[in-house]
C-alpha positions in Angstrom: 123.3 78.5 110.3 123.0 75.7 107.5 119.4 75.9 106.4 119.3 72.5 105.6 120.1 71.7 109.4 117.0 74.0 110.3 114.4 72.0 108.1 115.9 69.0 110.3 114.8 70.4 113.6 112.7 68.4 115.8 112.8 71.2 118.6 110.1 73.5 117.4 108.6 75.6 119.8 105.8 73.4 121.9 103.2 76.2 120.8 103.7 75.5 117.2 102.2 72.3 117.6 98.9 74.1 117.8 99.1 75.2 114.3 96.1 73.2 112.3 97.9 73.9 109.1 101.6 73.5 109.3 102.3 74.8 105.9 101.7 78.1 107.0 104.9 77.9 108.9 107.4 79.0 106.2 111.2 79.3 106.3 112.0 79.9 102.8 111.7 83.0 100.8 109.0 83.3 98.1 110.6 84.6 94.7 109.0 84.3 91.4 106.4 81.8 92.4 109.1 79.5 94.3 110.2 79.0 97.6 114.3 79.5 97.6 116.7 79.3 100.4 119.7 81.8 101.0 122.9 81.0 99.3 125.0 78.5 101.2 121.7 77.9 103.6 122.2 81.2 105.3 119.2 82.1 107.4 118.1 84.3 110.3 117.1 82.9 113.7 113.4 84.1 114.7 112.6 84.0 118.4 109.6 84.1 120.9 110.1 87.5 122.5 108.0 86.0 125.4 110.3 83.3 126.3 113.3 83.6 124.0 112.7 80.2 122.6 113.7 79.6 118.6 110.7 79.7 116.4 112.1 79.3 113.0 115.2 79.9 111.0 114.2 81.8 107.9 116.2 82.2 104.7 118.6 84.9 104.5 118.9 86.1 101.0 121.5 88.2 99.5 121.6 91.3 97.2 121.6 89.4 94.1 118.6 87.2 95.1 117.0 90.3 96.0 117.5 91.4 92.4 116.2 88.1 91.1 112.8 89.0 93.0 112.9 92.4 91.4 113.3 90.6 88.0 110.4 88.2 88.6 108.1 91.1 89.5 108.8 93.0 86.3 108.4 90.0 84.2 104.9 89.4 85.9 103.8 93.1 85.9 102.6 93.5 82.2 100.4 90.3 82.4 99.2 91.0 86.0 98.5 94.9 84.8 96.7 93.6 81.4 94.2 91.3 83.3 90.8 92.6 83.7 90.4 94.4 87.0 87.6 92.1 87.8 90.0 89.1 87.3 92.4 90.6 89.7 89.6 91.3 92.1 88.6 87.6 92.2 92.2 86.5 93.3 92.4 89.0 95.9 88.9 88.2 97.1 90.3 84.4 97.6 93.2 85.6 99.2 91.0 87.6 101.6 88.8 84.4 102.2 91.7 82.1 102.9 93.4 84.5 105.5 89.9 84.6 107.4 89.8 80.7 107.1 93.3 80.7 108.5 92.8 83.1 111.3 93.5 81.1 114.2 96.9 80.0 112.9 97.8 83.1 111.6 97.4 84.8 114.9 99.1 82.1 116.8 102.1 82.8 114.6 102.0 86.3 114.8 101.6 86.3 118.8 104.6 84.0 119.0 106.7 86.1 116.7 105.8 89.4 117.9 104.4 89.0 121.4 101.2 90.8 121.1 98.2 89.2 123.2 96.3 86.6 121.3 93.2 88.5 121.0 95.2 91.6 119.7 96.5 89.3 117.0 92.8 87.9 116.1 92.0 91.5 115.6 95.2 92.2 113.4 94.3 89.3 111.1 90.7 91.0 110.7 92.2 94.2 110.0 94.7 93.0 107.5 92.3 91.0 105.8 90.0 93.9 105.3 92.6 95.8 103.3 92.6 92.9 100.5 88.7 93.2 100.5 88.7 96.7 100.5 91.2 97.0 97.4 89.4 93.9 95.6 86.4 95.9 95.1 88.3 99.4 94.7 90.4 97.9 91.9 87.4 97.6 89.8 86.7 101.6 89.9 90.0 103.1 88.9 88.3 105.0 86.2 89.5 107.3 83.5 88.6 111.1 84.2 86.9 113.0 81.4 88.2 116.4 80.9 86.1 119.3 79.1 88.3 120.2 76.1 89.4 123.6 75.6 90.5 122.8 72.0 88.1 122.6 69.0 88.0 119.2 67.6 89.9 117.5 70.4 88.5 115.1 72.9 90.5 114.5 76.2 90.8 111.7 78.7 93.1 111.6 81.9 93.3 108.2 82.8 95.3 106.1 85.7 97.8 103.2 84.8 99.7 100.9 86.8 103.3 102.5 87.9 105.3 99.1 87.8 107.2 97.0 90.4 106.5 98.3 93.7 109.1 97.7 96.9 107.1 97.2 100.2 109.1 97.1 103.4 107.3 96.8 106.5 107.9 96.6 110.5 107.8 94.4 113.3 104.8 95.6 115.2 102.2 94.9 112.9 103.5 92.0 110.7 100.4 91.3 108.8 98.4 94.6 108.5 101.7 96.5 107.2 102.0 94.0 104.5 98.2 93.9 103.3 97.6 97.7 103.4 100.4 98.5 101.1 100.4 95.2 98.7 96.7 94.9 98.2 96.7 98.3 97.2 99.4 97.9 94.8 98.2 94.7 93.3 94.7 95.9 92.8 96.2 98.7 90.8 97.9 96.4 88.4 101.3 96.6 90.0 103.5 93.7 91.3 105.3 93.7 94.7 108.5 92.7 96.3 108.2 92.6 99.9 110.8 92.8 102.6 109.4 92.0 106.3 111.1 92.9 109.4 113.8 90.1 110.2 112.1 89.7 113.6 108.9 89.3 112.3 109.1 87.2 109.0 106.6 84.2 109.5 103.3 86.3 109.2 104.7 87.8 105.8 105.4 84.3 104.6 102.2 82.7 105.7 100.4 85.4 103.5 102.5 84.2 100.5 101.6 80.8 101.0 98.0 82.1 101.2 98.3 84.3 98.1 99.7 81.3 96.2 96.8 79.0 97.0 94.4 81.9 96.0 95.9 82.2 92.4 98.5 85.0 92.9 100.7 84.2 89.6 104.4 83.7 89.8 106.2 86.9 90.5 103.1 89.1 91.2 104.0 89.0 95.1 107.3 88.1 96.4 108.7 88.1 99.7 112.3 88.5 100.2 113.7 87.8 103.6 117.1 88.7 104.9 118.9 91.6 106.5 117.4 94.8 105.8 120.4 97.0 104.6 121.2 94.5 101.9 117.7 93.8 100.6 116.4 97.3 101.0 119.5 99.0 99.7 119.1 96.8 96.4 115.6 97.6 96.1 116.1 101.5 96.4 119.1 101.5 94.1 117.2 99.4 91.0 115.6 101.6 88.5 113.0 98.6 87.9 111.6 99.3 91.1 109.2 102.4 90.5 107.8 103.1 94.1 108.8 102.3 97.6 106.2 102.0 100.3 107.9 101.7 103.9 106.6 101.6 107.4 109.0 102.6 110.1 111.2 105.3 112.1 111.7 108.6 110.7 115.4 108.1 110.6 115.1 105.0 108.4 112.6 106.6 106.4 115.1 109.6 105.6 117.9 107.1 104.6 115.5 105.1 102.3 114.4 108.6 100.8 118.1 109.7 100.1 118.8 106.5 98.5 115.7 106.3 96.4 116.7 110.1 95.1 118.9 109.0 92.2 116.1 106.8 90.6 113.3 109.3 91.3 110.9 106.6 92.7 107.5 107.5 94.0 107.7 107.2 97.9 104.8 106.5 100.5 106.2 106.3 104.2 104.3 106.1 107.1 106.9 107.1 109.9 107.2 107.9 113.6 104.4 109.5 115.5 104.2 111.1 118.9 100.5 111.5 119.5 99.1 114.0 122.0 96.2 113.0 123.9 94.0 116.2 125.3 91.6 115.8 127.8 89.2 118.8 128.5 87.4 119.6 131.8 83.8 119.0 130.4 84.9 115.4 129.4 83.5 112.4 131.3 86.5 111.5 133.5 85.7 107.5 133.2 85.4 107.7 129.5 88.3 109.5 129.3 90.5 107.1 131.3 89.3 104.4 129.0 90.2 106.2 125.9 93.8 106.9 127.5 94.0 103.2 128.4 93.1 102.1 124.9 95.3 104.6 123.3 98.4 104.0 125.2 98.4 100.3 125.9 97.4 98.6 122.9 100.4 96.3 121.3 102.1 96.9 124.8 102.4 100.6 123.7 104.6 99.6 120.5 102.5 101.4 118.0 103.0 104.7 116.1 99.3 105.7 116.9 99.9 105.2 120.8 99.5 108.4 122.9 102.7 109.7 124.0 101.7 112.6 125.8 98.6 113.0 127.8 97.3 116.3 128.6 94.6 116.8 131.1 92.9 120.1 132.0 93.9 121.1 135.7 90.2 120.9 137.4 90.0 117.3 136.4 93.6 116.1 136.7 93.4 114.3 140.1 90.1 112.6 139.4 91.4 111.3 135.6 94.8 110.4 137.4 93.1 108.1 140.1 90.7 106.5 137.1 93.7 106.0 134.9 96.0 104.5 137.4 93.2 102.0 138.2 92.7 100.7 134.9 96.8 100.6 134.5 97.3 98.6 137.6 94.4 96.3 136.2 96.3 95.3 133.3 97.5 91.9 132.9 100.9 91.3 131.8 102.4 87.9 130.2 103.1 85.7 127.2 100.8 86.7 124.4 99.6 83.1 124.3 98.0 83.0 127.7 94.7 83.7 128.2 93.6 87.0 129.1 97.0 88.6 128.6 96.8 92.1 127.9 100.6 93.1 128.1 103.1 91.0 125.9 106.8 91.4 126.0 108.5 94.2 124.5 110.2 93.1 120.8 114.1 93.3 122.0 116.3 94.4 124.6 116.8 98.0 122.8 113.2 98.7 123.4 113.4 97.6 127.2 116.6 99.8 127.5 114.8 102.8 125.8 111.7 102.8 128.2 114.1 102.5 131.2 115.8 105.5 130.1 112.9 107.8 129.5 111.5 107.0 132.7 114.8 107.4 134.4 115.2 110.9 132.6 111.6 112.0 133.4 112.0 111.5 136.8 115.3 113.3 137.3 113.4 116.1 135.6 111.0 116.1 138.3 108.0 113.8 137.1 106.6 111.6 139.6 106.0 107.8 139.4 102.7 106.9 140.2 102.9 103.2 139.1 105.2 100.6 137.8 108.5 102.0 136.4 110.4 98.4 136.4 111.1 95.4 134.5 108.4 93.0 135.0 109.1 89.4 136.3 107.6 87.6 133.5 110.8 88.0 131.6 113.4 89.9 130.6 111.6 91.7 127.8 108.6 92.3 130.0 107.9 96.3 131.5 105.8 97.0 134.1 102.8 99.2 132.9 103.9 102.5 134.0 102.1 105.8 134.7 104.3 109.3 135.1 102.8 112.1 136.3 103.7 115.9 136.5 106.0 115.2 133.6 107.6 118.4 132.2 107.7 119.0 128.4 111.8 118.9 128.3 111.6 115.1 129.5 112.6 113.0 126.7 109.4 111.0 126.7 107.6 114.1 125.8 110.0 114.7 122.9 110.9 111.0 121.7 108.3 108.0 120.3 108.4 105.7 123.1 107.1 102.2 121.7 106.5 100.7 125.3 103.8 100.8 128.0 104.9 103.9 129.8 102.1 106.7 130.2 103.0 110.2 130.7 100.7 112.7 132.0 100.9 116.3 132.6 98.4 119.3 133.1 97.5 122.3 131.1 95.3 125.3 132.0 94.0 127.1 128.6 93.2 125.8 124.8 95.4 127.6 123.1 98.2 126.7 125.2 97.8 123.0 125.0 97.3 123.2 121.1 100.6 124.6 121.0 102.2 122.3 123.1 100.6 119.5 121.4 102.0 121.1 117.8 105.4 121.6 119.0 107.1 118.2 117.7 108.5 117.4 114.1 106.0 114.5 114.2 102.2 114.8 112.8 100.8 111.5 112.8 97.6 111.2 114.9 96.0 113.3 117.8 93.5 112.7 120.2 91.1 114.8 121.8 88.5 114.2 124.6 85.7 116.9 125.1 81.8 117.1 124.9 81.9 120.6 123.5 81.0 120.5 120.0 82.5 124.0 118.7 85.7 122.9 120.4 86.0 119.6 118.7 85.7 121.6 115.6 88.4 124.1 116.5 90.9 121.4 117.8 90.5 119.6 114.3 91.3 122.3 112.6 94.1 123.6 114.9 95.9 120.5 115.6 99.0 119.7 112.9 98.2 116.2 112.5 97.1 114.0 109.6 94.5 112.2 111.6 92.5 113.4 114.8 90.4 111.2 116.7 87.7 113.0 119.0 86.1 111.0 122.0 87.3 107.5 120.3 90.7 105.5 119.8 89.6 103.2 116.7 89.8 105.2 113.5 91.7 103.2 110.9 90.5 101.0 108.1 90.5 100.3 104.3 88.1 103.4 103.4 90.3 105.9 105.2 93.7 107.8 104.1 96.3 106.8 106.8 99.0 109.0 107.2 100.9 111.9 108.8 102.0 115.4 108.2 105.7 117.0 109.0 108.2 114.2 109.7 105.7 111.7 110.2 105.3 110.4 106.6 104.8 111.0 102.9 101.7 110.3 101.1 98.5 108.1 102.3 97.4 104.4 102.5 94.1 103.2 102.8 91.1 104.7 100.8 91.3 105.4 96.9 94.4 107.8 97.7 96.3 104.7 98.8 96.0 102.8 95.3 96.4 106.1 93.5 99.9 106.1 95.0 101.0 103.3 92.9 99.6 104.6 89.5 100.6 107.3 87.0 98.4 109.9 85.2 98.1 109.5 81.4 96.4 112.5 79.4 95.0 111.4 76.0 94.2 114.2 73.5 92.4 112.8 70.7 91.4 114.6 67.2 88.1 114.3 66.5 87.8 117.0 63.7 86.0 115.6 60.6 
C-alpha cells in the first residue's frame, strides 16, 4: 500500500478515537530524529487481533534505510557518550515521567495491537517505565574500579566505557517493556540504540519514540526501524558499526541471529524461549497453589516466556488441586482486551491458535484427559478457550515445547528427586516455580533446579533491580539490574606510572 494513502484514511479503528493524544499514534519510522516513510511508500498493516480490523499502516523500511539508522546512531554516539551521566539521567527521567502521564493512551494502543486485557496493558506500561527510572539512576553509578597494584610505582584503574551502537530486537508479547528494558540500559551506559520492534506490534515502540523525542533524546540516540525482520535485523547483524545485539524471542531465531553476528564478533544479550515447570508439594496450601498456578499460566493469555508450561503436583493433593484449579480456570473471562473485566484476550495470529490446537490433540492421543476447554472460543477466530489437561505424559508435545497459549498441563509426581529430574529434563532454563511451605525444601529446590530464576510461593519476580535471564538454551547474559547495563560496556584497564 502507498503510505500517502494510509495517511488519508478516515476509517480508523473506532477505539482509537479514545486516544487523548493522537500524536502517539505514529505510522512513520523514527531515524536520526526524523519521522520517515518506507521507500516508494511501502508499509505494513497492523491489525487488532480481537476483531481483525485495521489499526494502522506502518512504514516498511528497507536494508538501506536500516543502514541510515545505524549511521545516525553512530554519529550521535560520541556526543551522547561524553554527556555527563547526570545529564543523560535527566532526559531518561523525563521520558519516564512522560510515559506515566500517557499511561492510558499507551495501554490502549498496546491492547489494540497486541490483544492483552487493558488491565494487563496498564501494568506493562508501569513495568516498562520502571526500567527507565531504574537506569536513569543506575547510570550515575557506573564507577571506576580500583585495583591494588602488584607493580612498584604504578597506579591501576579499571573502568567501564560505553560499547557503541546497540541493536535491539523485540517481540510482540511485551511491546513496551522489552523495548525499555533493553534500550534504557544501553542509553544509561552511554550507548545509542537502533530498535526493531515486531511488525505485529510496532505502535507501542513508535509511541515511545515520540515520547523520547519530547523528553529531549538527541537526534540519532534512539531510532525505531520498522519493516520486515529478515531485512532489517539481517542488516543490523552484518554491520560492524553495531557493537551489540539485544534480542528477545524464540531460541530458533536467537541461534540464527547469533550465527549472523559471528563474523563481526558482536556482544550478544538474548532472552530466548522458556518452558517453566511449576512444582506443587503436598505441604502447600491448595487454594494458594491454585491461585499461583492460575497467575503463572494465564497472564498475557499464556503468551509469555515465563508462563508455567508444566505443572507437577505431588500425588496426595492432586485431586484437591485439580478441583481448585479447574474452578479458577472456568471463571476466567474471555473477550476483546478493551472490554471491561476481560482476563483472556485473543492469541496473536492463526499460527498460535493452530499450535495450541495441535498440542491439545497430541496430548489427548497420548492419554491425557481434557478437564476443561480445548476448543476455539466463539469470541472470534483468534480466541481459544482456557484449557486444562490432566494426566499429561512427559512425552506429550506440550511437555516438551513452549506453548504460548491458555493451555495448562497438569501431571502427578511422587518424590522430590523424581520431579527435579523431570523439571530439569529440557533444553530450556528460564524460570521455575515452586510451591512448598518446607523451608529446607525451598533451599534445596532453589539450588537443584537448572534455571536462571526460581520463584518460590509467588509469581511476580521481575523488575528493574533484578538480573532477568536464563540458563541453557533460554538465553545469553542478563537484562535488568547493574548486570543489564554492564552488557553494553567494555572494560578498560589503565596502568599509570607514578614513580618519582
